[in-house]
Steps between C-alpha positions, in 0.01 A plus 500: 500500500605857438627631831603849392195644677536302819681762705197731494240227542347417836243254619245781522468465121320177566243627750599242759266486794572725796327253732572130536273271304254318730358162405199382699602264782872571460744738660565820298762460228773765518525725197818550305470877547517460878806285463670757278431774755653286774802384298717813517767535379424243231677568177793717600825303529601406853820638640802282440703339775873460538465124448324556170751762390792266575342206317398691188821704497715189534339339196592801284846542654579133441406532134729800455788317676461181300468686172823690575680171569452400135772748400760384755464123543563203278330164444147435618538760775500772235138395452415555868174670412383187319622273779303703757193475276544122466559446872191703596274319257637161606437575867139588417458173311639312801255677731206418274612137468512454878169676562317305228629160607163406665338507156697189404277300735178674398235308311338652197230745616155352540195680368338731752174401662199675354340552842450874500319513834825532699679731257525879526307691238705640213455787259705548185605839362596538136650849457461592134591799289418450130509120531191413291706268283607277789217523755280228342761229550589614853137523608413166343765336719371676812139410430574127474689479832431205728324640807545835327541843658205673661585819314684579178547876467631655181675815617470699177777758520358760260500275192440671168498195273219246454481399866159658554339327205662170593376505860148612417432285193699184571502482878159645587620788715335842531738792486528657847579857599863583574609360835186290543502120489254372242219258564596135440497383141170365368693199371769447764377580854852545646623740230498877560645813344667795670585803287765741628684796347828400340767520770699179477475139610563556873219752535262281305580207729449713811165621377386140450634384837296769674168382357555126526338294773707180498750375759780474245570669169699378200662726244514364146649681203285517188755289310511218755314171455421310821481122527149384583577428868734797563263701722406187693869427570552855625192492724611169648842645580345791690271258685798289608720794607324757724813721495520501121440850360652480150554213260619460145428216264720336237517692173601344169615747231347481152629686193376514143611239250738721303866401486596757765198403708606137508852593610380737772244251625769231521732710715221656710338162573816375673555839663152493651552144629820595677345818636205319655731241652699791647177651635429172676846522661447855623152406621655233719733768635195717579637766267296475181452851359398436141146410400380532143232764470378322187379218727505574873256476791470699823290521813289806444533626858880489473493701177280762664720510809808601300315739268471292183728521198744789456429694182845662512683171443585335169462155659208546737475128581863475618481824698182386673666192652761722667222698671319184603823367650570829674149523639515141627819567694381838630180340637647160594254314275716222353352538152611257234561529123502182291522359150229241430635219286167362380348832392593539133456758225648595164602857430603697193878548484713725274568345163735760350824660611343844538205375706731294720735787574209733578354251743828434677581873509175568684536203733853597600421871537209406728726266696753779555221737596366259761845414633573869548166577667552215750872534548456528876404130508830388342727355766237564767483200736153609607368348177660160559639308204337751268710785640818305572520289183240563232527878470883497509484248217270743319753774564754298302233433236480872433854481359505143371419600139783754509737229626381265225531742212837626629628143515388439141657826379830410669492155338455658159785740578735219597411302186553806277825583677647158441528408870487128433588373846243725667233393249573132559475552877173688463345231282603240756296690758211541255510129417478405867215745557314364198526147643358627832220683322417190299473291815276763657285519184434127513445505877253787469302328226473179697379684811269721296328193353450343843385822661262628233406191302577694181706320237442697179808690391728321746711307252832401654696496171375850417590612850858384438517709183349801680750474786791504255360776278362734766818664641587668170147566376192526719693585813667797329158621380367483857795703624456751221135548590604549864757764412229681302295472819776678686478785251122516533527500880756779503285706260190435706312364200154354558391385154425131449517504117304289254428130512409291198258215575529210261585187696194391695229703343596618152662813371387809686690825554439633849638816656570464870 
């Protein structure tokens, strides 16, 4: 969505209720406006601490020192920047391997029980700005859910395409006034429409959260296709874990069938597998920070307590988890964030170089933004493993792409300069790291299959090829997108750019 206008937008655009909503026989539901009034300061960055300054400063100072060593040392040590990059990544792989070991004994996930009597109610929000081309497929998947959601709210963020005609003619909805939730569809009793002025995804989600009446809410992007039992799996997870306040499901990337789309889907499929295995590891360390806003669920009361999504952030889903974690510690609540292995969905992924770099630029700029805003948590023992381990790791992640691209540039320089012995030493290190990565690839795929029950796209021979090819192809593209994210962060840019839908739902040009 276009976020250029977000800085001047407020929730008052959406006419959120000043009073809590009262449902007969139930306690009053708090309104999001009340929460916003109580959550001050909310968006302004927190003051940094000396621990955070030392950690972040050391990461940059180390890079400068190692880069300088390239001009004074010989052999593999001249490539100290690359060695540091390799060692850091290998340590992370070791951590994930240890933390995911229990999955080796895990049976394939059984289907969830369809007994909805003991499950919390769930509402689904589909925030949409000019998404008429993809909404039919997304809504079709939501409407055929096993023990489906009590509410499906289309948060129409000022669409100017064919969304109105689609919702009225095909889905039986009556166009509501701005800021007013429509009556249920004449064809689908759980489907409703909320029109809001165009202000960005976060504000559209907040407007929907404020008018929903369910215990939990799920956010689903308009280009995301849920498996038939996805909402049931999420509801069951909340029923089993009273402290659970946020959960993400398993996303499988889908690109179009062009030549570039096939290549990007191949690399991104294995990337997503490894990432979700890593999320399981951080979940076991009670430090999971990343949920996918394309397919995530939350307890509504927790969302209201922290003030909803932050419209100032480029990655509102990632930023939200930081505030949930902070609020939990501040109020001694013991809240939990999890990844649910048997809740599955497919999502549109970039199929061209330009689209991929734009996505990764925004993701990394939003990551830097969130890391900066919450820098007081880095190194802070008050936040447990999250403060002592996870956020310091994220501090290194802010510079990891710079380390990676610097290492590659130095390698090219040594090759061009005829430094044969140095190059041989470097490729010895790279060869060893590739072997480690290959072992981790295969380990991740095996665990992923056992944990999720998904087997499509998990070819072991193709994983071997990907592990060998990735360091000098896809990995460099990821780092390039991240460096572009640094530039966007430093400029303060807030534009998402354009996304081209053509994988799941056909070719559609959508401005976001």
